[in-house]
C-alpha positions in Angstrom: 34.5 118.0 98.8 36.1 115.0 96.4 35.5 110.9 97.2 37.0 107.6 96.1 33.8 105.2 96.4 34.7 101.7 96.3 32.2 98.8 95.7 32.0 96.6 98.6 30.9 93.4 97.0 29.0 93.2 93.3 26.4 94.5 91.7 22.4 92.9 92.0 19.7 93.6 90.0 17.8 96.1 91.6 14.5 98.2 91.1 15.1 102.1 90.8 15.0 103.5 94.2 11.7 105.4 95.0 13.5 108.4 95.8 14.0 109.0 91.8 10.5 108.0 90.6 10.6 111.2 89.6 13.8 110.9 87.3 12.0 110.5 83.6 15.3 108.4 82.0 16.2 105.8 84.2 14.3 102.4 83.5 12.6 100.7 85.8 14.9 97.7 86.5 18.6 98.2 87.0 21.4 97.3 89.0 22.5 98.3 92.5 26.1 97.7 94.1 26.7 98.8 98.1 29.7 101.4 98.2 32.0 103.0 101.2 32.2 106.9 100.2 36.0 108.4 101.9 36.7 111.5 101.5 40.2 112.5 100.3 41.3 116.1 100.3 43.8 116.1 97.5 42.7 114.4 93.9 44.4 113.5 91.5 45.3 115.5 88.2 44.7 112.5 86.3 46.2 114.5 82.9 49.6 113.4 84.9 48.7 110.2 85.6 47.8 109.7 82.3 50.3 107.0 80.7 50.3 105.1 83.7 46.5 105.1 83.9 46.3 103.5 80.5 48.5 100.7 81.0 47.4 99.6 84.3 43.7 100.2 83.4 43.0 97.1 81.4 41.6 97.5 77.1 38.2 96.5 77.7 35.4 98.5 79.2 38.0 101.1 80.6 37.6 104.5 82.7 39.3 106.0 80.1 39.8 105.7 76.4 43.2 106.2 74.8 42.6 109.8 73.7 42.9 110.7 77.6 39.6 111.2 78.1 36.9 109.7 80.1 34.2 106.9 78.7 30.9 107.7 79.1 29.5 104.7 81.9 29.1 104.1 85.8 30.8 102.3 87.6 33.8 101.2 85.6 35.8 97.8 87.3 39.2 98.4 87.2 42.2 96.3 87.3 44.0 95.7 91.0 46.9 97.2 89.6 45.3 100.7 88.9 43.5 100.1 92.4 46.6 100.2 93.8 48.1 102.9 91.9 45.4 105.2 92.6 45.6 104.3 96.5 49.5 104.6 96.5 48.6 108.5 95.3 45.9 109.1 97.7 48.0 107.7 100.2 45.3 105.2 100.9 45.2 101.4 102.2 42.7 99.2 100.0 41.9 96.0 101.0 41.3 94.3 97.8 
């Protein structure tokens, strides 16, 4: 199953959840964000839209690099324009 995950607010500082206590490579202090998951039936094939995505995503701390590969990271903030582009392609109504 594929999902769209939308942050419902800004991140906040948090301790590592107890459920991840056995995971060694996570620090005790970190961040958490409340999010809403929406299942989608047909994922976007990002390579079909890479030129659009690269233009709309912004330049700094972007999810994709100029070669069209995903950057290593977690919880990238995207521009409103890219969020609208994705929502249009997925047929979702996003309230931004």
